[in-house]
C-alpha positions in Angstrom: 0.0 0.0 0.0 1.6 3.4 -1.0 2.6 5.8 1.7 0.5 8.9 2.1 3.3 11.2 0.8 3.9 9.0 -2.2 0.1 8.9 -3.0 0.0 12.7 -2.8 2.9 12.9 -5.3 1.1 10.5 -7.7 -2.1 12.6 -7.4 -0.3 15.8 -8.0 1.4 14.4 -11.1 -2.0 13.2 -12.4 -3.5 16.7 -11.9 -0.6 18.3 -13.7 -1.0 15.9 -16.6 -4.7 16.9 -16.9 -4.0 20.6 -16.8 -1.1 20.3 -19.3 -3.2 18.4 -21.8 -6.1 20.8 -21.4 -3.8 23.7 -22.4 -2.2 22.0 -25.4 -3.2 23.2 -28.9 -5.2 26.1 -30.0 -5.3 29.4 -28.1 -3.6 29.4 -24.7 -6.1 30.1 -21.9 -5.3 33.1 -19.7 -5.7 33.4 -15.9 -9.3 34.4 -16.5 -10.0 31.4 -18.8 -10.2 33.7 -21.8 -8.4 32.5 -24.9 -5.3 34.4 -25.8 -4.9 35.8 -29.3 -1.5 37.1 -30.5 -1.5 40.0 -32.9 1.5 41.6 -34.6 0.8 45.2 -35.5 2.8 47.7 -37.5 1.6 51.2 -38.5 -0.1 52.7 -35.5 -2.3 55.1 -37.5 -3.3 52.5 -40.1 -4.0 50.0 -37.4 -5.5 52.6 -35.0 -8.5 50.4 -34.0 -6.0 47.7 -32.7 -4.2 50.2 -30.5 -7.4 51.9 -29.2 -8.8 48.5 -28.3 -5.5 47.8 -26.4 -5.4 51.1 -24.6 -9.0 50.9 -23.5 -9.1 47.2 -22.7 -11.9 46.4 -25.2 -10.9 42.8 -25.9 -12.5 41.3 -22.8 -16.0 42.3 -24.0 -15.6 39.6 -26.7 -14.2 37.1 -24.3 -10.5 37.2 -25.5 -7.2 38.3 -24.2 -5.1 39.9 -26.9 -1.3 40.1 -26.8 -0.3 42.9 -29.2 3.2 43.5 -30.4 4.4 46.3 -32.7 6.8 45.6 -35.5 8.8 48.2 -37.4 7.0 47.5 -40.7 4.1 45.6 -42.1 6.6 43.2 -43.7 7.9 42.4 -40.2 4.4 41.9 -38.9 3.8 39.5 -41.9 6.9 37.6 -41.1 5.8 37.2 -37.5 2.5 35.6 -38.7 4.2 33.4 -41.3 6.8 32.3 -38.7 4.2 31.4 -36.1 5.0 34.1 -33.6 1.5 35.7 -34.1 -1.8 34.4 -35.1 -3.0 37.6 -36.7 -1.1 40.5 -38.3 -1.8 44.2 -39.3 0.1 44.6 -42.6 0.2 46.8 -45.7 -1.4 45.6 -49.0 1.9 45.0 -50.8 3.4 42.6 -48.2 0.2 40.6 -48.3 0.2 40.4 -52.1 3.8 39.3 -52.3 3.1 36.6 -49.7 0.1 35.4 -51.7 2.2 35.2 -54.9 4.7 33.1 -53.0 2.0 30.7 -52.0 2.3 31.4 -48.3 -0.3 30.2 -45.8 -2.3 33.3 -45.0 -5.7 34.8 -45.4 -6.9 38.4 -45.7 -9.8 38.8 -43.3 -10.4 42.6 -43.5 -9.3 45.9 -45.0 -9.0 48.0 -41.8 -8.1 51.5 -43.2 -7.2 53.5 -46.2 -4.6 56.3 -46.7 -3.7 58.4 -49.7 -1.6 61.4 -48.5 1.9 60.5 -49.7 5.0 62.6 -50.0 8.2 62.3 -52.0 10.9 63.8 -49.7 13.8 65.6 -51.3 16.2 68.6 -51.0 15.9 72.0 -52.5 19.4 71.7 -54.0 18.4 68.6 -55.9 15.9 70.7 -57.9 13.3 67.9 -58.2 10.1 69.9 -58.9 8.2 67.1 -60.6 8.3 63.3 -60.7 9.8 63.3 -64.2 12.9 64.9 -62.6 13.6 61.6 -60.8 15.0 60.0 -63.9 18.6 59.1 -63.3 18.4 59.9 -59.6 19.0 57.9 -56.4 15.8 57.2 -54.5 15.7 55.6 -51.1 12.7 53.4 -50.1 12.0 50.5 -47.7 11.6 47.7 -50.3 9.1 45.0 -49.7 6.6 47.5 -48.1 3.6 49.3 -49.6 5.9 52.4 -49.6 7.8 50.8 -52.5 4.5 50.5 -54.4 3.8 54.2 -53.7 7.1 55.0 -55.3 6.2 52.9 -58.3 2.9 54.9 -58.7 4.8 58.2 -58.5 7.2 57.1 -61.2 4.3 55.8 -63.4 2.6 59.2 -63.1 5.6 60.5 -65.1 5.8 57.5 -67.4 8.9 56.2 -65.6 9.7 52.8 -64.0 12.2 51.7 -61.3 14.6 51.0 -64.2 14.8 54.8 -64.7 16.1 55.5 -61.2 18.6 53.9 -58.8 16.5 52.4 -56.0 18.3 52.3 -52.7 16.9 49.9 -50.1 16.7 51.7 -46.7 14.9 51.1 -43.4 12.1 53.6 -42.9 14.1 55.6 -40.3 17.2 55.6 -42.6 15.7 57.7 -45.4 16.0 61.1 -43.6 19.7 60.6 -42.6 20.5 59.4 -46.1 18.9 62.6 -47.5 20.8 64.8 -45.1 24.1 63.2 -46.0 23.4 63.5 -49.7 23.5 59.7 -50.3 20.2 59.9 -52.1 18.4 62.6 -54.1 14.9 61.7 -52.9 13.1 59.2 -50.7 9.7 57.8 -49.8 9.0 56.5 -46.3 6.2 56.2 -43.8 4.3 59.4 -42.9 5.5 59.1 -39.3 9.0 60.2 -40.6 7.9 63.3 -42.5 8.3 65.7 -39.6 11.7 64.3 -38.8 12.8 65.0 -42.4 11.5 68.5 -42.3 13.2 69.2 -39.0 16.5 67.6 -40.0 16.8 69.2 -43.4 15.5 72.6 -42.4 15.6 75.1 -45.2 16.9 72.4 -47.6 13.6 70.4 -47.1 11.4 69.9 -50.1 8.5 67.6 -50.9 6.2 66.5 -53.7 2.6 65.5 -52.6 1.1 62.5 -54.2 -2.4 61.1 -53.8 -2.4 58.6 -56.7 -2.1 55.5 -54.5 -4.4 54.4 -51.7 -2.6 52.3 -49.2 -4.7 49.8 -47.4 -4.0 48.4 -43.9 -5.1 44.8 -43.8 -5.8 42.3 -41.1 -4.4 38.9 -42.1 -4.7 35.5 -40.4 -2.1 32.8 -40.3 -2.6 29.0 -39.9 -2.7 29.3 -36.1 -5.7 31.7 -36.1 -9.2 30.2 -35.5 -12.4 31.4 -37.1 -13.9 32.0 -33.7 -11.1 34.1 -32.3 -10.7 36.1 -35.6 -14.4 37.0 -35.5 -14.0 38.1 -31.8 -11.0 40.3 -32.8 -13.0 41.9 -35.7 -15.9 42.6 -33.4 -13.5 44.3 -31.0 -12.0 46.3 -33.8 -15.4 47.5 -34.9 -16.1 48.6 -31.3 -12.8 50.5 -31.3 -13.6 51.9 -34.8 -16.9 53.4 -33.3 -14.9 54.8 -30.4 -12.6 56.6 -32.9 -15.6 58.2 -34.6 -17.3 59.2 -31.3 -14.2 60.6 -29.6 -11.4 61.4 -32.1 -9.4 63.4 -29.6 -9.5 60.6 -27.1 -8.5 58.1 -29.7 -5.5 60.1 -30.7 -4.4 60.2 -27.1 -4.8 56.5 -26.9 -2.6 56.1 -30.0 0.2 58.3 -28.5 0.1 56.3 -25.3 0.2 52.9 -27.1 3.1 54.0 -29.3 5.4 54.2 -26.2 7.1 57.3 -27.4 7.3 56.3 -31.1 4.7 58.9 -32.1 4.4 62.5 -31.1 1.0 64.1 -30.4 1.5 66.7 -33.1 2.0 64.1 -35.8 -1.0 62.0 -34.7 -3.2 65.1 -34.5 -2.2 66.0 -38.1 -2.2 62.6 -39.9 -4.7 60.4 -38.0 -7.7 62.3 -39.4 -6.4 61.6 -42.9 -7.1 57.9 -42.6 -10.4 56.3 -43.4 -11.4 53.5 -41.1 -13.9 50.7 -41.5 -13.3 46.9 -41.6 -14.5 45.8 -45.1 -13.9 43.3 -47.9 -14.8 45.0 -51.1 -14.5 44.6 -54.9 -12.2 47.7 -54.8 -9.8 45.9 -52.5 -9.7 42.9 -54.8 -9.1 45.0 -57.9 -6.2 46.8 -56.2 -4.6 43.6 -55.0 -4.8 42.4 -58.6 -3.1 45.5 -59.9 -0.4 45.2 -57.2 0.2 41.5 -57.9 0.7 42.3 -61.6 3.2 45.0 -60.7 5.0 42.7 -58.2 5.4 39.9 -60.7 6.9 42.3 -63.3 9.0 44.3 -61.0 10.2 41.6 -58.6 10.0 38.6 -60.8 7.7 36.8 -58.3 6.0 33.5 -59.0 2.3 32.8 -58.6 -0.8 33.8 -60.4 -1.9 37.5 -60.3 -5.4 37.1 -61.6 -8.6 37.8 -59.7 -9.6 34.2 -59.2 -6.2 33.2 -57.7 -6.2 36.2 -55.3 -9.8 35.7 -54.2 -8.7 32.4 -52.7 -6.5 34.4 -50.2 -9.6 36.3 -48.9 -11.5 34.7 -46.0 -14.8 36.5 -45.6 -16.1 34.1 -42.9 -15.0 36.0 -39.8 -16.1 39.5 -41.0 -19.4 38.1 -42.3 -20.0 36.7 -38.8 -19.1 40.0 -37.3 -20.9 42.3 -39.8 -22.3 40.7 -42.9 -23.0 44.1 -44.6 -19.2 44.9 -44.5 -18.5 42.0 -47.0 -19.4 43.0 -50.6 -16.7 41.1 -52.5 -17.9 38.0 -54.3 
């Protein structure tokens, strides 16, 4: 007959076994028995509903616990999803397109926001007064992001292509220093770096506005995301979206707080109102993805099929339909 202490050890081991097996697979339960959902974000303004939901603790209303991390670019957020470090990701349209062309395991579940207020950054001494003047110049850009596609549209507006310029691959925060040193003649980067360029270059600062490309911030799901948790995330983001509309000033304060010093209040106050929010899956989104896929295949020699039917397979309307059927108009 086992001794009392030995029996207690056996019982404890059995209980630990049951608890361990109950936590294996799927979303990890939290202390409050709410499933944990991991989400990799990037652009704070494009993904504003995510950060407002985080700052105001909106996730619990849908019975989930979200772990949100912020990556330097949408490309990095995409890699976090593809690498299994996150179930969901907030990414730009171009990274999602290139991943689809590469046959990667992801699904686009919503178009969260749209932005069209781009700038080509340059210097007065470079005398670039129009996009046609970029021919033969060095242009810095973070390749693999939707900023690179913005540059392609700028060039196309002057009947130019990337072959007409020298494209220099730079991190988003490297464009301004490269301009200041004179390593490049012009650059395109994320709007959060516009003010830094203006401050750094001072009287030498010049810019060309461009509205010919609408960047879309997408919510993508990786193989570890479940339909149920993705729907709960979308319902939460719609709640945050309403909060942005009802209290814009409060939402901007939440974004500054969630950025942990990465964003200044002046920048958020100026640029956040220029974004259009609303989780949708529309024919316009699919048409734009098709255009970008055709460009990516030609410019980057990517594999895969760029037609509408092939790209449609990378859209998963199920979670958004469950959250708000009227928001899904693509067929």
